[in-house]
C-alpha positions, 0 to 999 in steps of 0.5 A, spaced: 515 490 532 515 493 525 508 497 523 505 500 518 498 503 517 494 502 510 488 502 506 485 495 505 482 492 499 476 488 498 475 481 494 473 484 487 479 488 487 484 483 490 481 478 484 482 483 479 489 485 481 491 477 481 488 476 474 492 482 472 498 479 475 497 472 472 497 476 465 503 480 467 507 473 469 506 470 463 508 476 459 514 479 462 521 476 462 523 478 469 525 475 475 519 477 480 516 476 487 509 477 486 505 480 492 500 475 494 493 477 495 493 477 503 499 482 502 496 487 497 494 494 500 496 501 500 501 504 505 499 510 508 504 511 513 510 506 514 513 506 521 518 500 521 521 498 527 518 501 534 518 499 541 512 496 545 510 502 548 510 506 541 506 500 538 501 501 544 501 509 543 500 507 535 494 502 537 491 508 541 491 513 536 488 508 530 482 506 534 478 512 534 474 514 528 476 519 523 472 525 521 472 523 513 467 521 509 468 514 506 470 515 499 471 511 492 478 510 490 480 508 483 487 504 481 489 504 474 496 504 471 502 500 471 509 503 474 516 502 477 520 504 482 525 507 482 523 512 476 530 511 472 535 505 471 533 498 473 526 497 477 526 494 484 518 494 485 512 494 480 506 498 482 499 500 480 497 507 481 491 511 484 487 514 478 481 517 482 481 519 490 488 521 491 486 528 495 482 523 500 488 518 500 493 524 502 488 527 507 488 520 510 495 520 510 496 527 514 490 525 519 494 519 521 501 522 521 498 527 525 495 522 530 501 518 531 505 525 532 501 527 538 501 520 540 509 520 540 510 516 535 514 519 529 511 517 522 517 519 518 518 525 514 518 522 507 513 525 502 507 520 500 507 517 493 501 512 494 501 506 490 499 499 490 505 494 490 504 488 486 511 485 485 518 486 487 524 484 482 529 479 484 534 481 479 532 487 474 535 491 468 534 498 465 531 495 459 525 491 464 522 498 464 521 498 457 518 491 457 513 493 462 511 499 459 508 495 453 503 491 458 496 494 459 493 489 464 492 495 469 489 500 464 482 498 466 480 501 472 479 497 479 474 501 484 475 500 491 471 503 497 475 506 502 472 506 509 477 505 514 485 505 515 488 499 518 494 499 523 498 492 521 504 489 524 508 486 519 512 479 521 517 477 516 520 470 515 523 466 509 516 466 506 511 472 504 510 477 510 504 476 515 500 482 517 497 482 523 491 487 524 492 491 531 487 497 530 482 499 525 480 507 525 473 507 521 472 513 516 465 517 519 461 523 517 461 526 524 
């Protein structure tokens, strides 16, 4: 099973992102695969392929409430990975709420380690992927920098973390919710 823990978006945030994607689609001359609204999320921990027993342990770890107050997250700004050369992914950054996102990442990683599931050692660079390049050139980076569709802030209340199973196919991936840990003030 292929798993990841993520922050979900509400309807208004998804609508704002889809509107921005539409403006970019019309303006950017690059071959992009746009992330569809149901797949829009902010990954906290990517587990990748895990065994059935590890998946069960991850579900158990992410069903308990998280002792962290719900918070407001602001998405704004457009960027691309990798930072140099031909870009592979187009993303929106986090302008406000980053310390809270990083605290959630640490909590989820700690819970997974305690459950015997390796959350990986990579540093988290929180972002929201909105498109992936089919083919790209280094100059695509300059073209993207000229567009400001995502300079206006998109607000989002974060009150839970979701563990998803990603089912890959020839089309867009399908995400199946396996567990949800609500943020709480207790």
